[in-house]
C-alpha positions in Angstrom: -28.2 -24.7 8.0 -26.9 -24.8 4.5 -25.3 -22.0 2.5 -27.1 -20.7 -0.5 -25.2 -19.0 -3.3 -26.9 -16.6 -5.7 -26.0 -13.7 -8.0 -25.4 -10.3 -6.4 -28.6 -8.2 -6.5 -29.3 -4.5 -6.3 -30.8 -5.1 -2.8 -27.4 -6.3 -1.6 -25.7 -2.9 -2.0 -25.4 -2.0 1.7 -24.2 -5.4 2.9 -21.9 -5.8 -0.1 -20.3 -2.5 0.7 -19.7 -3.6 4.3 -18.2 -6.9 3.3 -16.0 -5.5 0.5 -14.8 -2.7 2.7 -13.8 -5.3 5.4 -12.1 -7.3 2.7 -10.0 -4.2 1.9 -9.1 -3.8 5.5 -8.0 -7.4 5.7 -5.6 -6.6 2.8 -4.6 -3.3 4.5 -6.4 -1.2 1.9 -9.0 1.4 2.6 -11.3 1.7 -0.4 -12.5 5.2 -1.1 -16.2 5.8 -1.7 -15.4 6.4 -5.4 -13.8 2.9 -5.7 -16.7 1.3 -3.8 -19.2 3.0 -6.1 -17.3 2.1 -9.3 -16.8 -1.6 -8.3 -20.5 -1.8 -7.3 -21.6 -0.3 -10.7 -19.4 -2.8 -12.6 -20.8 -5.8 -10.6 -24.4 -4.9 -11.3 -24.0 -3.8 -14.9 -24.8 -6.7 -17.3 -21.8 -7.4 -19.6 -19.3 -5.4 -17.6 -16.9 -8.4 -17.6 -17.0 -9.0 -13.9 -19.8 -10.7 -11.9 -20.6 -11.1 -8.3 -22.1 -13.7 -6.0 -23.3 -13.7 -2.4 -23.4 -16.5 0.1 -26.4 -16.5 2.4 -27.0 -18.4 5.6 -30.4 -18.2 7.4 -31.4 -15.4 5.0 -28.4 -13.2 5.8 -25.6 -12.3 3.3 -22.4 -13.6 4.9 -20.0 -13.7 2.0 -19.2 -12.3 -1.4 -17.2 -13.4 -4.5 -16.3 -11.5 -7.6 -15.2 -13.4 -10.7 -14.7 -13.1 -14.5 -14.1 -15.3 -17.5 -12.0 -14.7 -20.6 -10.7 -16.6 -23.6 -7.8 -19.0 -22.8 -4.9 -19.0 -25.2 -3.7 -22.5 -24.0 -6.9 -24.3 -24.6 -9.0 -22.2 -26.9 -11.7 -22.4 -24.3 -12.5 -20.0 -21.4 -10.5 -19.4 -18.2 -12.2 -18.3 -15.0 -10.6 -16.0 -12.4 -11.8 -15.5 -8.9 -10.9 -11.9 -8.1 -12.2 -11.5 -4.6 -13.6 -13.8 -1.9 -14.6 -12.7 1.5 -16.7 -14.2 4.3 -17.7 -12.3 7.4 -15.3 -13.5 10.1 -18.3 -14.3 12.4 -19.6 -16.7 9.7 -16.4 -18.5 8.8 -16.0 -22.2 9.1 -19.6 -23.1 8.0 -18.8 -23.7 4.4 -19.7 -20.4 2.7 -16.3 -19.8 1.2 -16.3 -23.3 -0.2 -19.8 -22.9 -1.5 -18.8 -19.7 -3.4 -15.7 -21.4 -4.9 -17.7 -24.5 -5.9 -20.4 -22.4 -7.5 -17.9 -20.6 -9.8 -16.1 -23.9 -10.5 -19.5 -25.4 -11.6 -20.0 -22.4 -13.9 -16.5 -23.1 -15.5 -17.2 -26.8 -16.0 -17.1 -27.8 -19.7 -15.8 -24.4 -20.9 -12.3 -25.7 -21.7 -10.3 -23.7 -19.2 -9.9 -23.7 -15.4 -10.7 -21.5 -12.4 -7.7 -19.7 -10.9 -7.1 -17.2 -8.1 -4.3 -15.8 -6.0 -4.0 -15.0 -2.3 -1.5 -13.4 0.0 1.3 -15.6 1.1 0.4 -14.9 4.7 -3.3 -15.7 4.3 -3.0 -19.1 5.9 -6.6 -19.4 7.0 -7.8 -19.1 3.4 -5.1 -21.4 2.2 -6.4 -24.1 4.5 -9.6 -24.1 2.5 -7.9 -23.5 -0.9 -5.6 -26.5 -0.4 -8.8 -28.7 0.0 -10.7 -27.5 -3.1 -7.9 -26.7 -5.6 -4.3 -27.5 -6.6 -1.6 -25.1 -5.4 0.5 -24.1 -8.4 4.1 -23.2 -8.8 3.4 -20.0 -10.7 4.9 -16.7 -9.5 2.8 -13.5 -9.7 4.3 -10.2 -10.9 2.7 -6.8 -11.1 3.5 -3.3 -12.5 1.8 -0.3 -10.8 1.9 3.1 -12.4 
Protein backbone atom coordinates (compact mmCIF):
# COMPACT_ATOMS: atom_id res chain seq x y z
CA UNK A 1 0.00 0.00 0.00
CA UNK A 2 1.41 3.37 -1.03
CA UNK A 3 1.68 6.47 1.10
CA UNK A 4 -0.43 9.46 0.09
CA UNK A 5 0.72 12.96 1.06
CA UNK A 6 -1.76 15.81 1.26
CA UNK A 7 -2.12 19.19 2.96
CA UNK A 8 -3.22 19.23 6.58
CA UNK A 9 -7.01 19.68 6.88
CA UNK A 10 -9.32 20.82 9.68
CA UNK A 11 -10.55 17.22 9.99
CA UNK A 12 -7.02 16.13 10.97
CA UNK A 13 -7.03 18.11 14.23
CA UNK A 14 -7.33 15.22 16.71
CA UNK A 15 -4.83 12.94 14.95
CA UNK A 16 -2.40 15.81 14.35
CA UNK A 17 -2.54 16.61 18.08
CA UNK A 18 -1.71 12.98 18.96
CA UNK A 19 1.21 12.82 16.53
CA UNK A 20 2.63 16.24 17.39
CA UNK A 21 2.41 15.51 21.12
CA UNK A 22 4.26 12.21 20.51
CA UNK A 23 6.89 14.14 18.52
CA UNK A 24 7.37 16.39 21.55
CA UNK A 25 7.75 13.39 23.84
CA UNK A 26 10.40 11.98 21.49
CA UNK A 27 12.35 15.23 21.94
CA UNK A 28 11.69 15.22 25.71
CA UNK A 29 9.25 18.12 25.46
CA UNK A 30 5.71 18.16 26.76
CA UNK A 31 3.66 20.63 24.73
CA UNK A 32 1.05 22.50 26.73
CA UNK A 33 -2.51 22.71 25.42
CA UNK A 34 -1.79 26.38 24.68
CA UNK A 35 1.20 25.51 22.48
CA UNK A 36 -0.73 22.77 20.69
CA UNK A 37 -3.65 25.13 20.07
CA UNK A 38 -1.35 27.91 18.84
CA UNK A 39 0.64 25.70 16.49
CA UNK A 40 -2.56 24.14 15.11
CA UNK A 41 -4.03 27.59 14.47
CA UNK A 42 -0.89 28.64 12.60
CA UNK A 43 -0.88 25.49 10.49
CA UNK A 44 -4.46 25.89 9.30
CA UNK A 45 -4.38 29.68 8.83
CA UNK A 46 -3.69 30.62 5.21
CA UNK A 47 -0.61 32.81 4.89
CA UNK A 48 0.68 32.20 8.42
CA UNK A 49 4.13 31.36 7.09
CA UNK A 50 4.08 27.69 8.07
CA UNK A 51 2.28 24.85 6.36
CA UNK A 52 1.52 21.27 7.26
CA UNK A 53 1.24 17.96 5.45
CA UNK A 54 0.00 14.55 6.47
CA UNK A 55 1.01 11.13 5.24
CA UNK A 56 -1.80 8.60 4.91
CA UNK A 57 -1.65 4.84 4.54
CA UNK A 58 -4.83 2.86 3.99
CA UNK A 59 -6.87 5.97 4.83
CA UNK A 60 -5.20 6.58 8.20
CA UNK A 61 -2.97 9.55 9.02
CA UNK A 62 0.39 8.06 10.04
CA UNK A 63 2.73 11.03 9.74
CA UNK A 64 3.00 14.82 9.80
CA UNK A 65 5.40 17.41 8.48
CA UNK A 66 5.57 21.17 9.03
CA UNK A 67 7.51 23.38 6.63
CA UNK A 68 8.05 26.97 5.59
CA UNK A 69 9.65 28.93 2.80
CA UNK A 70 11.47 32.25 2.88
CA UNK A 71 13.66 34.43 0.65
CA UNK A 72 17.22 33.14 0.28
CA UNK A 73 19.98 35.75 0.49
CA UNK A 74 22.56 33.54 -1.26
CA UNK A 75 20.51 32.83 -4.40
CA UNK A 76 17.80 35.47 -4.51
CA UNK A 77 15.35 32.57 -4.73
CA UNK A 78 13.44 30.82 -1.97
CA UNK A 79 14.77 28.49 0.69
CA UNK A 80 12.61 25.81 2.27
CA UNK A 81 12.85 24.55 5.81
CA UNK A 82 11.42 21.36 7.24
CA UNK A 83 10.56 22.26 10.82
CA UNK A 84 9.04 19.02 12.07
CA UNK A 85 8.69 15.49 10.73
CA UNK A 86 7.11 12.66 12.68
CA UNK A 87 5.77 9.26 11.69
CA UNK A 88 3.84 7.05 14.08
CA UNK A 89 6.36 4.42 15.31
CA UNK A 90 3.92 1.64 14.34
CA UNK A 91 3.98 2.88 10.73
CA UNK A 92 7.71 3.48 10.30
CA UNK A 93 9.74 1.78 7.61
CA UNK A 94 6.97 1.91 5.00
CA UNK A 95 8.09 5.10 3.24
CA UNK A 96 5.91 7.75 4.86
CA UNK A 97 8.80 9.89 6.13
CA UNK A 98 10.47 9.73 2.74
CA UNK A 99 7.18 10.61 1.00
CA UNK A 100 6.73 13.70 3.19
CA UNK A 101 10.30 14.90 2.52
CA UNK A 102 10.00 14.23 -1.22
CA UNK A 103 6.71 16.15 -1.36
CA UNK A 104 8.30 19.25 0.18
CA UNK A 105 11.39 18.83 -2.01
CA UNK A 106 9.11 18.78 -5.07
CA UNK A 107 7.46 22.02 -3.90
CA UNK A 108 10.91 23.61 -3.64
CA UNK A 109 12.00 22.54 -7.12
CA UNK A 110 12.74 25.50 -9.39
CA UNK A 111 12.46 28.12 -6.64
CA UNK A 112 16.18 28.89 -6.56
CA UNK A 113 16.94 27.68 -3.04
CA UNK A 114 17.05 24.34 -1.28
CA UNK A 115 15.28 22.34 1.40
CA UNK A 116 17.04 22.11 4.76
CA UNK A 117 16.35 20.67 8.20
CA UNK A 118 18.06 19.72 11.43
CA UNK A 119 17.76 16.72 13.70
CA UNK A 120 19.16 15.69 17.02
CA UNK A 121 22.66 14.25 16.90
CA UNK A 122 21.32 11.14 18.63
CA UNK A 123 18.38 10.57 16.24
CA UNK A 124 20.14 7.81 14.32
CA UNK A 125 16.93 6.21 13.05
CA UNK A 126 15.90 9.40 11.24
CA UNK A 127 19.45 10.01 10.05
CA UNK A 128 19.43 6.64 8.28
CA UNK A 129 16.62 7.99 6.09
CA UNK A 130 18.03 11.51 5.81
CA UNK A 131 21.39 10.20 4.60
CA UNK A 132 19.54 8.51 1.72
CA UNK A 133 17.47 11.51 0.59
CA UNK A 134 19.73 14.49 1.31
CA UNK A 135 23.32 15.61 1.78
CA UNK A 136 24.61 15.91 5.33
CA UNK A 137 26.22 19.32 5.77
CA UNK A 138 29.05 20.57 7.94
CA UNK A 139 27.05 23.50 9.33
CA UNK A 140 26.84 23.87 13.11
CA UNK A 141 23.60 25.09 14.70
CA UNK A 142 23.45 27.65 17.51
CA UNK A 143 20.50 28.97 19.47
CA UNK A 144 19.74 31.70 21.97
CA UNK A 145 16.80 31.18 24.33
CA UNK A 146 15.50 33.96 26.50
